[in-house]
mmCIF file of the N, C-alpha and C atoms, coordinates in Angstrom:
data_MODEL
# 
_entry.id   MODEL 
# 
loop_
_atom_site.group_PDB 
_atom_site.id 
_atom_site.type_symbol 
_atom_site.label_atom_id 
_atom_site.label_alt_id 
_atom_site.label_comp_id 
_atom_site.label_asym_id 
_atom_site.label_entity_id 
_atom_site.label_seq_id 
_atom_site.pdbx_PDB_ins_code 
_atom_site.Cartn_x 
_atom_site.Cartn_y 
_atom_site.Cartn_z 
_atom_site.occupancy 
_atom_site.B_iso_or_equiv 
_atom_site.pdbx_formal_charge 
_atom_site.auth_seq_id 
_atom_site.auth_comp_id 
_atom_site.auth_asym_id 
_atom_site.auth_atom_id 
_atom_site.pdbx_PDB_model_num 
ATOM 1   N N  . MET A 1 1  ? 0.800   -1.127 -0.068 1.00 0.00 ? 1  MET A N  1 
ATOM 2   C CA . MET A 1 1  ? -0.051  -0.022 0.013  1.00 0.00 ? 1  MET A CA 1 
ATOM 3   C C  . MET A 1 1  ? 0.817   1.265  0.016  1.00 0.00 ? 1  MET A C  1 
ATOM 4   N N  . SER A 1 2  ? 0.413   2.301  -0.648 1.00 0.00 ? 2  SER A N  1 
ATOM 5   C CA . SER A 1 2  ? 1.223   3.520  -0.671 1.00 0.00 ? 2  SER A CA 1 
ATOM 6   C C  . SER A 1 2  ? 0.821   4.322  0.339  1.00 0.00 ? 2  SER A C  1 
ATOM 7   N N  . ASP A 1 3  ? 1.787   5.236  0.749  1.00 0.00 ? 3  ASP A N  1 
ATOM 8   C CA . ASP A 1 3  ? 1.388   6.304  1.721  1.00 0.00 ? 3  ASP A CA 1 
ATOM 9   C C  . ASP A 1 3  ? 0.535   7.252  1.109  1.00 0.00 ? 3  ASP A C  1 
ATOM 10  N N  . LEU A 1 4  ? -0.586  7.705  1.757  1.00 0.00 ? 4  LEU A N  1 
ATOM 11  C CA . LEU A 1 4  ? -1.438  8.728  1.391  1.00 0.00 ? 4  LEU A CA 1 
ATOM 12  C C  . LEU A 1 4  ? -0.870  10.036 1.881  1.00 0.00 ? 4  LEU A C  1 
ATOM 13  N N  . ALA A 1 5  ? -1.258  11.248 1.264  1.00 0.00 ? 5  ALA A N  1 
ATOM 14  C CA . ALA A 1 5  ? -0.764  12.574 1.625  1.00 0.00 ? 5  ALA A CA 1 
ATOM 15  C C  . ALA A 1 5  ? -1.249  12.889 3.040  1.00 0.00 ? 5  ALA A C  1 
ATOM 16  N N  . GLY A 1 6  ? -2.444  12.476 3.256  1.00 0.00 ? 6  GLY A N  1 
ATOM 17  C CA . GLY A 1 6  ? -3.134  12.977 4.533  1.00 0.00 ? 6  GLY A CA 1 
ATOM 18  C C  . GLY A 1 6  ? -4.582  12.407 4.536  1.00 0.00 ? 6  GLY A C  1 
ATOM 19  N N  . ILE A 1 7  ? -5.165  12.677 5.701  1.00 0.00 ? 7  ILE A N  1 
ATOM 20  C CA . ILE A 1 7  ? -6.559  12.024 5.837  1.00 0.00 ? 7  ILE A CA 1 
ATOM 21  C C  . ILE A 1 7  ? -7.322  13.103 6.668  1.00 0.00 ? 7  ILE A C  1 
ATOM 22  N N  . LEU A 1 8  ? -8.574  13.275 6.498  1.00 0.00 ? 8  LEU A N  1 
ATOM 23  C CA . LEU A 1 8  ? -9.493  14.163 7.099  1.00 0.00 ? 8  LEU A CA 1 
ATOM 24  C C  . LEU A 1 8  ? -10.320 13.326 7.990  1.00 0.00 ? 8  LEU A C  1 
ATOM 25  N N  . VAL A 1 9  ? -10.349 13.473 9.243  1.00 0.00 ? 9  VAL A N  1 
ATOM 26  C CA . VAL A 1 9  ? -11.176 12.781 10.228 1.00 0.00 ? 9  VAL A CA 1 
ATOM 27  C C  . VAL A 1 9  ? -12.175 13.682 10.735 1.00 0.00 ? 9  VAL A C  1 
ATOM 28  N N  . ASN A 1 10 ? -13.458 13.248 10.605 1.00 0.00 ? 10 ASN A N  1 
ATOM 29  C CA . ASN A 1 10 ? -14.632 14.052 11.084 1.00 0.00 ? 10 ASN A CA 1 
ATOM 30  C C  . ASN A 1 10 ? -15.232 13.516 12.456 1.00 0.00 ? 10 ASN A C  1 
ATOM 31  N N  . GLY A 1 11 ? -15.530 14.355 13.287 1.00 0.00 ? 11 GLY A N  1 
ATOM 32  C CA . GLY A 1 11 ? -16.077 13.967 14.712 1.00 0.00 ? 11 GLY A CA 1 
ATOM 33  C C  . GLY A 1 11 ? -16.901 14.883 15.207 1.00 0.00 ? 11 GLY A C  1 
ATOM 34  N N  . GLY A 1 12 ? -17.445 14.737 16.402 1.00 0.00 ? 12 GLY A N  1 
ATOM 35  C CA . GLY A 1 12 ? -18.203 15.696 17.178 1.00 0.00 ? 12 GLY A CA 1 
ATOM 36  C C  . GLY A 1 12 ? -17.441 17.042 17.375 1.00 0.00 ? 12 GLY A C  1 
ATOM 37  N N  . GLY A 1 13 ? -16.061 17.060 17.543 1.00 0.00 ? 13 GLY A N  1 
ATOM 38  C CA . GLY A 1 13 ? -15.373 18.171 17.844 1.00 0.00 ? 13 GLY A CA 1 
ATOM 39  C C  . GLY A 1 13 ? -14.932 18.995 16.499 1.00 0.00 ? 13 GLY A C  1 
ATOM 40  N N  . GLY A 1 14 ? -15.376 18.602 15.321 1.00 0.00 ? 14 GLY A N  1 
ATOM 41  C CA . GLY A 1 14 ? -15.051 19.065 13.986 1.00 0.00 ? 14 GLY A CA 1 
ATOM 42  C C  . GLY A 1 14 ? -14.173 18.281 13.243 1.00 0.00 ? 14 GLY A C  1 
ATOM 43  N N  . GLU A 1 15 ? -13.340 18.874 12.434 1.00 0.00 ? 15 GLU A N  1 
ATOM 44  C CA . GLU A 1 15 ? -12.485 18.087 11.516 1.00 0.00 ? 15 GLU A CA 1 
ATOM 45  C C  . GLU A 1 15 ? -11.152 18.103 11.980 1.00 0.00 ? 15 GLU A C  1 
ATOM 46  N N  . LEU A 1 16 ? -10.429 17.073 11.729 1.00 0.00 ? 16 LEU A N  1 
ATOM 47  C CA . LEU A 1 16 ? -9.055  16.880 12.073 1.00 0.00 ? 16 LEU A CA 1 
ATOM 48  C C  . LEU A 1 16 ? -8.226  16.340 10.907 1.00 0.00 ? 16 LEU A C  1 
ATOM 49  N N  . ARG A 1 17 ? -7.199  17.213 10.388 1.00 0.00 ? 17 ARG A N  1 
ATOM 50  C CA . ARG A 1 17 ? -6.471  16.652 9.288  1.00 0.00 ? 17 ARG A CA 1 
ATOM 51  C C  . ARG A 1 17 ? -5.162  16.039 9.919  1.00 0.00 ? 17 ARG A C  1 
ATOM 52  N N  . LEU A 1 18 ? -5.012  14.742 9.427  1.00 0.00 ? 18 LEU A N  1 
ATOM 53  C CA . LEU A 1 18 ? -3.840  14.037 9.906  1.00 0.00 ? 18 LEU A CA 1 
ATOM 54  C C  . LEU A 1 18 ? -2.929  13.976 8.844  1.00 0.00 ? 18 LEU A C  1 
ATOM 55  N N  . LEU A 1 19 ? -1.631  14.302 9.072  1.00 0.00 ? 19 LEU A N  1 
ATOM 56  C CA . LEU A 1 19 ? -0.583  14.265 8.003  1.00 0.00 ? 19 LEU A CA 1 
ATOM 57  C C  . LEU A 1 19 ? 0.591   13.623 8.801  1.00 0.00 ? 19 LEU A C  1 
ATOM 58  N N  . PRO A 1 20 ? 1.454   12.760 8.076  1.00 0.00 ? 20 PRO A N  1 
ATOM 59  C CA . PRO A 1 20 ? 2.612   12.279 8.697  1.00 0.00 ? 20 PRO A CA 1 
ATOM 60  C C  . PRO A 1 20 ? 3.558   13.345 9.375  1.00 0.00 ? 20 PRO A C  1 
ATOM 61  N N  . GLY A 1 21 ? 3.838   13.021 10.589 1.00 0.00 ? 21 GLY A N  1 
ATOM 62  C CA . GLY A 1 21 ? 4.801   14.102 11.424 1.00 0.00 ? 21 GLY A CA 1 
ATOM 63  C C  . GLY A 1 21 ? 3.882   14.995 12.233 1.00 0.00 ? 21 GLY A C  1 
ATOM 64  N N  . ARG A 1 22 ? 2.576   14.952 12.079 1.00 0.00 ? 22 ARG A N  1 
ATOM 65  C CA . ARG A 1 22 ? 1.799   15.923 12.975 1.00 0.00 ? 22 ARG A CA 1 
ATOM 66  C C  . ARG A 1 22 ? 1.744   15.180 14.270 1.00 0.00 ? 22 ARG A C  1 
ATOM 67  N N  . ARG A 1 23 ? 1.874   16.113 15.336 1.00 0.00 ? 23 ARG A N  1 
ATOM 68  C CA . ARG A 1 23 ? 1.699   15.806 16.747 1.00 0.00 ? 23 ARG A CA 1 
ATOM 69  C C  . ARG A 1 23 ? 0.415   15.953 17.160 1.00 0.00 ? 23 ARG A C  1 
ATOM 70  N N  . LEU A 1 24 ? -0.153  15.007 18.061 1.00 0.00 ? 24 LEU A N  1 
ATOM 71  C CA . LEU A 1 24 ? -1.523  15.102 18.622 1.00 0.00 ? 24 LEU A CA 1 
ATOM 72  C C  . LEU A 1 24 ? -1.475  14.856 20.063 1.00 0.00 ? 24 LEU A C  1 
ATOM 73  N N  . ARG A 1 25 ? -2.404  15.512 20.754 1.00 0.00 ? 25 ARG A N  1 
ATOM 74  C CA . ARG A 1 25 ? -2.693  15.271 22.218 1.00 0.00 ? 25 ARG A CA 1 
ATOM 75  C C  . ARG A 1 25 ? -3.910  14.380 22.217 1.00 0.00 ? 25 ARG A C  1 
ATOM 76  N N  . ALA A 1 26 ? -3.899  13.300 22.972 1.00 0.00 ? 26 ALA A N  1 
ATOM 77  C CA . ALA A 1 26 ? -4.980  12.551 23.122 1.00 0.00 ? 26 ALA A CA 1 
ATOM 78  C C  . ALA A 1 26 ? -5.384  11.971 24.650 1.00 0.00 ? 26 ALA A C  1 
ATOM 79  N N  . ARG A 1 27 ? -6.564  11.843 24.976 1.00 0.00 ? 27 ARG A N  1 
ATOM 80  C CA . ARG A 1 27 ? -6.958  11.359 26.288 1.00 0.00 ? 27 ARG A CA 1 
ATOM 81  C C  . ARG A 1 27 ? -7.299  9.940  26.283 1.00 0.00 ? 27 ARG A C  1 
ATOM 82  N N  . VAL A 1 28 ? -6.731  9.182  27.041 1.00 0.00 ? 28 VAL A N  1 
ATOM 83  C CA . VAL A 1 28 ? -7.079  7.752  27.131 1.00 0.00 ? 28 VAL A CA 1 
ATOM 84  C C  . VAL A 1 28 ? -8.429  7.575  27.749 1.00 0.00 ? 28 VAL A C  1 
ATOM 85  N N  . VAL A 1 29 ? -9.434  7.044  26.999 1.00 0.00 ? 29 VAL A N  1 
ATOM 86  C CA . VAL A 1 29 ? -10.870 6.817  27.411 1.00 0.00 ? 29 VAL A CA 1 
ATOM 87  C C  . VAL A 1 29 ? -11.011 5.458  28.009 1.00 0.00 ? 29 VAL A C  1 
ATOM 88  N N  . ALA A 1 30 ? -10.443 4.439  27.493 1.00 0.00 ? 30 ALA A N  1 
ATOM 89  C CA . ALA A 1 30 ? -10.552 3.012  27.934 1.00 0.00 ? 30 ALA A CA 1 
ATOM 90  C C  . ALA A 1 30 ? -9.421  2.281  27.449 1.00 0.00 ? 30 ALA A C  1 
ATOM 91  N N  . VAL A 1 31 ? -9.022  1.181  28.350 1.00 0.00 ? 31 VAL A N  1 
ATOM 92  C CA . VAL A 1 31 ? -7.951  0.279  27.978 1.00 0.00 ? 31 VAL A CA 1 
ATOM 93  C C  . VAL A 1 31 ? -8.651  -1.178 28.262 1.00 0.00 ? 31 VAL A C  1 
ATOM 94  N N  . ASP A 1 32 ? -8.360  -1.985 27.265 1.00 0.00 ? 32 ASP A N  1 
ATOM 95  C CA . ASP A 1 32 ? -8.779  -3.419 27.482 1.00 0.00 ? 32 ASP A CA 1 
ATOM 96  C C  . ASP A 1 32 ? -7.824  -4.496 26.721 1.00 0.00 ? 32 ASP A C  1 
ATOM 97  N N  . GLY A 1 33 ? -6.925  -5.166 27.529 1.00 0.00 ? 33 GLY A N  1 
ATOM 98  C CA . GLY A 1 33 ? -6.019  -5.947 26.903 1.00 0.00 ? 33 GLY A CA 1 
ATOM 99  C C  . GLY A 1 33 ? -5.104  -5.200 25.854 1.00 0.00 ? 33 GLY A C  1 
ATOM 100 N N  . GLY A 1 34 ? -4.979  -5.537 24.627 1.00 0.00 ? 34 GLY A N  1 
ATOM 101 C CA . GLY A 1 34 ? -4.096  -4.876 23.698 1.00 0.00 ? 34 GLY A CA 1 
ATOM 102 C C  . GLY A 1 34 ? -4.792  -3.728 22.836 1.00 0.00 ? 34 GLY A C  1 
ATOM 103 N N  . ARG A 1 35 ? -5.788  -3.162 23.506 1.00 0.00 ? 35 ARG A N  1 
ATOM 104 C CA . ARG A 1 35 ? -6.531  -2.201 22.767 1.00 0.00 ? 35 ARG A CA 1 
ATOM 105 C C  . ARG A 1 35 ? -6.799  -0.975 23.622 1.00 0.00 ? 35 ARG A C  1 
ATOM 106 N N  . ALA A 1 36 ? -6.780  0.260  23.045 1.00 0.00 ? 36 ALA A N  1 
ATOM 107 C CA . ALA A 1 36 ? -7.165  1.393  23.906 1.00 0.00 ? 36 ALA A CA 1 
ATOM 108 C C  . ALA A 1 36 ? -8.032  2.306  23.070 1.00 0.00 ? 36 ALA A C  1 
ATOM 109 N N  . VAL A 1 37 ? -8.898  3.023  23.682 1.00 0.00 ? 37 VAL A N  1 
ATOM 110 C CA . VAL A 1 37 ? -9.680  4.033  22.956 1.00 0.00 ? 37 VAL A CA 1 
ATOM 111 C C  . VAL A 1 37 ? -9.146  5.449  23.353 1.00 0.00 ? 37 VAL A C  1 
ATOM 112 N N  . LEU A 1 38 ? -8.935  6.130  22.323 1.00 0.00 ? 38 LEU A N  1 
ATOM 113 C CA . LEU A 1 38 ? -8.364  7.416  22.552 1.00 0.00 ? 38 LEU A CA 1 
ATOM 114 C C  . LEU A 1 38 ? -9.238  8.517  22.145 1.00 0.00 ? 38 LEU A C  1 
ATOM 115 N N  . ALA A 1 39 ? -9.402  9.532  22.736 1.00 0.00 ? 39 ALA A N  1 
ATOM 116 C CA . ALA A 1 39 ? -10.245 10.801 22.427 1.00 0.00 ? 39 ALA A CA 1 
ATOM 117 C C  . ALA A 1 39 ? -9.137  11.887 21.711 1.00 0.00 ? 39 ALA A C  1 
ATOM 118 N N  . VAL A 1 40 ? -9.244  11.989 20.486 1.00 0.00 ? 40 VAL A N  1 
ATOM 119 C CA . VAL A 1 40 ? -8.387  12.965 19.821 1.00 0.00 ? 40 VAL A CA 1 
ATOM 120 C C  . VAL A 1 40 ? -9.273  14.093 19.083 1.00 0.00 ? 40 VAL A C  1 
ATOM 121 N N  . ALA A 1 41 ? -9.210  15.135 19.540 1.00 0.00 ? 41 ALA A N  1 
ATOM 122 C CA . ALA A 1 41 ? -9.987  16.384 18.967 1.00 0.00 ? 41 ALA A CA 1 
ATOM 123 C C  . ALA A 1 41 ? -11.447 16.091 18.960 1.00 0.00 ? 41 ALA A C  1 
ATOM 124 N N  . GLY A 1 42 ? -12.110 15.334 19.953 1.00 0.00 ? 42 GLY A N  1 
ATOM 125 C CA . GLY A 1 42 ? -13.400 15.074 19.949 1.00 0.00 ? 42 GLY A CA 1 
ATOM 126 C C  . GLY A 1 42 ? -13.833 13.669 19.077 1.00 0.00 ? 42 GLY A C  1 
ATOM 127 N N  . VAL A 1 43 ? -12.806 13.188 18.743 1.00 0.00 ? 43 VAL A N  1 
ATOM 128 C CA . VAL A 1 43 ? -13.033 11.875 17.877 1.00 0.00 ? 43 VAL A CA 1 
ATOM 129 C C  . VAL A 1 43 ? -12.442 10.811 18.645 1.00 0.00 ? 43 VAL A C  1 
ATOM 130 N N  . GLU A 1 44 ? -13.286 9.587  18.962 1.00 0.00 ? 44 GLU A N  1 
ATOM 131 C CA . GLU A 1 44 ? -12.678 8.495  19.607 1.00 0.00 ? 44 GLU A CA 1 
ATOM 132 C C  . GLU A 1 44 ? -12.199 7.488  18.466 1.00 0.00 ? 44 GLU A C  1 
ATOM 133 N N  . VAL A 1 45 ? -10.955 7.103  18.862 1.00 0.00 ? 45 VAL A N  1 
ATOM 134 C CA . VAL A 1 45 ? -10.183 6.224  18.020 1.00 0.00 ? 45 VAL A CA 1 
ATOM 135 C C  . VAL A 1 45 ? -9.750  4.967  18.760 1.00 0.00 ? 45 VAL A C  1 
ATOM 136 N N  . THR A 1 46 ? -10.010 3.781  18.170 1.00 0.00 ? 46 THR A N  1 
ATOM 137 C CA . THR A 1 46 ? -9.579  2.567  18.812 1.00 0.00 ? 46 THR A CA 1 
ATOM 138 C C  . THR A 1 46 ? -8.202  2.177  18.300 1.00 0.00 ? 46 THR A C  1 
ATOM 139 N N  . ALA A 1 47 ? -7.258  1.960  19.135 1.00 0.00 ? 47 ALA A N  1 
ATOM 140 C CA . ALA A 1 47 ? -5.879  1.732  18.607 1.00 0.00 ? 47 ALA A CA 1 
ATOM 141 C C  . ALA A 1 47 ? -5.415  0.419  19.339 1.00 0.00 ? 47 ALA A C  1 
ATOM 142 N N  . ALA A 1 48 ? -4.627  -0.334 18.602 1.00 0.00 ? 48 ALA A N  1 
ATOM 143 C CA . ALA A 1 48 ? -3.931  -1.523 19.018 1.00 0.00 ? 48 ALA A CA 1 
ATOM 144 C C  . ALA A 1 48 ? -2.612  -0.990 19.696 1.00 0.00 ? 48 ALA A C  1 
ATOM 145 N N  . THR A 1 49 ? -2.299  -1.453 20.985 1.00 0.00 ? 49 THR A N  1 
ATOM 146 C CA . THR A 1 49 ? -1.208  -1.045 21.641 1.00 0.00 ? 49 THR A CA 1 
ATOM 147 C C  . THR A 1 49 ? -0.617  -1.925 22.632 1.00 0.00 ? 49 THR A C  1 
ATOM 148 N N  . ASP A 1 50 ? 0.527   -1.895 22.919 1.00 0.00 ? 50 ASP A N  1 
ATOM 149 C CA . ASP A 1 50 ? 1.178   -2.691 24.083 1.00 0.00 ? 50 ASP A CA 1 
ATOM 150 C C  . ASP A 1 50 ? 1.843   -1.818 25.133 1.00 0.00 ? 50 ASP A C  1 
ATOM 151 N N  . ALA A 1 51 ? 1.556   -0.491 24.839 1.00 0.00 ? 51 ALA A N  1 
ATOM 152 C CA . ALA A 1 51 ? 1.979   0.391  25.830 1.00 0.00 ? 51 ALA A CA 1 
ATOM 153 C C  . ALA A 1 51 ? 1.099   0.458  27.205 1.00 0.00 ? 51 ALA A C  1 
ATOM 154 N N  . PRO A 1 52 ? 1.806   0.750  28.292 1.00 0.00 ? 52 PRO A N  1 
ATOM 155 C CA . PRO A 1 52 ? 0.971   0.733  29.568 1.00 0.00 ? 52 PRO A CA 1 
ATOM 156 C C  . PRO A 1 52 ? 0.245   2.019  29.712 1.00 0.00 ? 52 PRO A C  1 
ATOM 157 N N  . LEU A 1 53 ? -0.826  2.166  29.097 1.00 0.00 ? 53 LEU A N  1 
ATOM 158 C CA . LEU A 1 53 ? -1.722  3.255  29.262 1.00 0.00 ? 53 LEU A CA 1 
ATOM 159 C C  . LEU A 1 53 ? -2.816  3.238  30.497 1.00 0.00 ? 53 LEU A C  1 
ATOM 160 N N  . ALA A 1 54 ? -2.971  4.423  31.045 1.00 0.00 ? 54 ALA A N  1 
ATOM 161 C CA . ALA A 1 54 ? -3.903  4.486  32.186 1.00 0.00 ? 54 ALA A CA 1 
ATOM 162 C C  . ALA A 1 54 ? -5.085  5.285  31.672 1.00 0.00 ? 54 ALA A C  1 
ATOM 163 N N  . VAL A 1 55 ? -6.328  4.849  32.015 1.00 0.00 ? 55 VAL A N  1 
ATOM 164 C CA . VAL A 1 55 ? -7.616  5.614  31.688 1.00 0.00 ? 55 VAL A CA 1 
ATOM 165 C C  . VAL A 1 55 ? -7.481  7.018  32.468 1.00 0.00 ? 55 VAL A C  1 
ATOM 166 N N  . GLY A 1 56 ? -7.807  8.015  31.529 1.00 0.00 ? 56 GLY A N  1 
ATOM 167 C CA . GLY A 1 56 ? -7.731  9.418  32.024 1.00 0.00 ? 56 GLY A CA 1 
ATOM 168 C C  . GLY A 1 56 ? -6.457  10.104 31.792 1.00 0.00 ? 56 GLY A C  1 
ATOM 169 N N  . ALA A 1 57 ? -5.425  9.371  31.470 1.00 0.00 ? 57 ALA A N  1 
ATOM 170 C CA . ALA A 1 57 ? -4.079  9.956  31.181 1.00 0.00 ? 57 ALA A CA 1 
ATOM 171 C C  . ALA A 1 57 ? -4.203  10.708 29.739 1.00 0.00 ? 57 ALA A C  1 
ATOM 172 N N  . THR A 1 58 ? -3.355  11.817 29.671 1.00 0.00 ? 58 THR A N  1 
ATOM 173 C CA . THR A 1 58 ? -3.159  12.422 28.344 1.00 0.00 ? 58 THR A CA 1 
ATOM 174 C C  . THR A 1 58 ? -1.921  12.088 27.713 1.00 0.00 ? 58 THR A C  1 
ATOM 175 N N  . VAL A 1 59 ? -1.822  11.748 26.439 1.00 0.00 ? 59 VAL A N  1 
ATOM 176 C CA . VAL A 1 59 ? -0.588  11.305 25.896 1.00 0.00 ? 59 VAL A CA 1 
ATOM 177 C C  . VAL A 1 59 ? -0.368  12.132 24.651 1.00 0.00 ? 59 VAL A C  1 
ATOM 178 N N  . THR A 1 60 ? 0.858   12.263 24.179 1.00 0.00 ? 60 THR A N  1 
ATOM 179 C CA . THR A 1 60 ? 1.288   12.861 23.119 1.00 0.00 ? 60 THR A CA 1 
ATOM 180 C C  . THR A 1 60 ? 1.686   11.760 21.947 1.00 0.00 ? 60 THR A C  1 
ATOM 181 N N  . LEU A 1 61 ? 1.108   11.984 20.787 1.00 0.00 ? 61 LEU A N  1 
ATOM 182 C CA . LEU A 1 61 ? 1.327   10.999 19.717 1.00 0.00 ? 61 LEU A CA 1 
ATOM 183 C C  . LEU A 1 61 ? 1.760   11.802 18.475 1.00 0.00 ? 61 LEU A C  1 
ATOM 184 N N  . VAL A 1 62 ? 2.571   11.031 17.674 1.00 0.00 ? 62 VAL A N  1 
ATOM 185 C CA . VAL A 1 62 ? 2.990   11.552 16.404 1.00 0.00 ? 62 VAL A CA 1 
ATOM 186 C C  . VAL A 1 62 ? 2.376   10.579 15.266 1.00 0.00 ? 62 VAL A C  1 
ATOM 187 N N  . VAL A 1 63 ? 1.816   11.164 14.205 1.00 0.00 ? 63 VAL A N  1 
ATOM 188 C CA . VAL A 1 63 ? 1.343   10.273 13.024 1.00 0.00 ? 63 VAL A CA 1 
ATOM 189 C C  . VAL A 1 63 ? 2.630   9.891  12.302 1.00 0.00 ? 63 VAL A C  1 
ATOM 190 N N  . ASP A 1 64 ? 2.885   8.564  12.372 1.00 0.00 ? 64 ASP A N  1 
ATOM 191 C CA . ASP A 1 64 ? 4.130   8.094  11.592 1.00 0.00 ? 64 ASP A CA 1 
ATOM 192 C C  . ASP A 1 64 ? 3.831   7.801  10.209 1.00 0.00 ? 64 ASP A C  1 
ATOM 193 N N  . ALA A 1 65 ? 2.678   7.231  9.798  1.00 0.00 ? 65 ALA A N  1 
ATOM 194 C CA . ALA A 1 65 ? 2.375   6.750  8.460  1.00 0.00 ? 65 ALA A CA 1 
ATOM 195 C C  . ALA A 1 65 ? 0.981   6.636  8.230  1.00 0.00 ? 65 ALA A C  1 
ATOM 196 N N  . ILE A 1 66 ? 0.411   6.903  7.055  1.00 0.00 ? 66 ILE A N  1 
ATOM 197 C CA . ILE A 1 66 ? -0.971  6.809  6.709  1.00 0.00 ? 66 ILE A CA 1 
ATOM 198 C C  . ILE A 1 66 ? -1.070  5.967  5.509  1.00 0.00 ? 66 ILE A C  1 
ATOM 199 N N  . SER A 1 67 ? -1.808  4.851  5.462  1.00 0.00 ? 67 SER A N  1 
ATOM 200 C CA . SER A 1 67 ? -2.041  3.970  4.351  1.00 0.00 ? 67 SER A CA 1 
ATOM 201 C C  . SER A 1 67 ? -3.443  3.707  4.338  1.00 0.00 ? 67 SER A C  1 
ATOM 202 N N  . GLU A 1 68 ? -3.945  3.078  3.260  1.00 0.00 ? 68 GLU A N  1 
ATOM 203 C CA . GLU A 1 68 ? -5.303  2.771  3.168  1.00 0.00 ? 68 GLU A CA 1 
ATOM 204 C C  . GLU A 1 68 ? -5.872  1.852  4.275  1.00 0.00 ? 68 GLU A C  1 
ATOM 205 N N  . GLY A 1 69 ? -6.786  2.360  5.058  1.00 0.00 ? 69 GLY A N  1 
ATOM 206 C CA . GLY A 1 69 ? -7.349  1.648  6.233  1.00 0.00 ? 69 GLY A CA 1 
ATOM 207 C C  . GLY A 1 69 ? -6.484  1.413  7.583  1.00 0.00 ? 69 GLY A C  1 
ATOM 208 N N  . ARG A 1 70 ? -5.255  2.317  7.498  1.00 0.00 ? 70 ARG A N  1 
ATOM 209 C CA . ARG A 1 70 ? -4.547  2.276  8.742  1.00 0.00 ? 70 ARG A CA 1 
ATOM 210 C C  . ARG A 1 70 ? -3.886  3.605  8.858  1.00 0.00 ? 70 ARG A C  1 
ATOM 211 N N  . ILE A 1 71 ? -3.735  3.990  10.143 1.00 0.00 ? 71 ILE A N  1 
ATOM 212 C CA . ILE A 1 71 ? -2.983  5.197  10.484 1.00 0.00 ? 71 ILE A CA 1 
ATOM 213 C C  . ILE A 1 71 ? -2.055  4.821  11.639 1.00 0.00 ? 71 ILE A C  1 
ATOM 214 N N  . ALA A 1 72 ? -0.725  4.893  11.392 1.00 0.00 ? 72 ALA A N  1 
ATOM 215 C CA . ALA A 1 72 ? 0.215   4.502  12.351 1.00 0.00 ? 72 ALA A CA 1 
ATOM 216 C C  . ALA A 1 72 ? 0.677   5.609  13.290 1.00 0.00 ? 72 ALA A C  1 
ATOM 217 N N  . LEU A 1 73 ? 0.342   5.552  14.621 1.00 0.00 ? 73 LEU A N  1 
ATOM 218 C CA . LEU A 1 73 ? 0.751   6.603  15.580 1.00 0.00 ? 73 LEU A CA 1 
ATOM 219 C C  . LEU A 1 73 ? 1.708   6.085  16.567 1.00 0.00 ? 73 LEU A C  1 
ATOM 220 N N  . ARG A 1 74 ? 2.525   7.005  16.915 1.00 0.00 ? 74 ARG A N  1 
ATOM 221 C CA . ARG A 1 74 ? 3.721   6.674  17.808 1.00 0.00 ? 74 ARG A CA 1 
ATOM 222 C C  . ARG A 1 74 ? 3.617   7.482  19.073 1.00 0.00 ? 74 ARG A C  1 
ATOM 223 N N  . LEU A 1 75 ? 3.704   6.776  20.079 1.00 0.00 ? 75 LEU A N  1 
ATOM 224 C CA . LEU A 1 75 ? 3.570   7.453  21.445 1.00 0.00 ? 75 LEU A CA 1 
ATOM 225 C C  . LEU A 1 75 ? 4.937   8.183  21.795 1.00 0.00 ? 75 LEU A C  1 
ATOM 226 N N  . LEU A 1 76 ? 4.884   9.483  22.160 1.00 0.00 ? 76 LEU A N  1 
ATOM 227 C CA . LEU A 1 76 ? 6.045   10.167 22.405 1.00 0.00 ? 76 LEU A CA 1 
ATOM 228 C C  . LEU A 1 76 ? 6.423   10.109 23.963 1.00 0.00 ? 76 LEU A C  1 
# 
């Protein structure tokens, strides 16, 4: 799959343009096994993770790559 230039995410908080290299702040809404729900600019995103996240924590992420059907985020 080729990298896409960017992606526009719509949610209750408005629109969020994701581009590789962009930094984001997210709040951890839920953690269950290897999955977490993150609130990013009013949009809830389910992510696969092995990071030790705590519900209620605020984390900083960077968009590593975007391809069809997948956005790779890295925890800073």
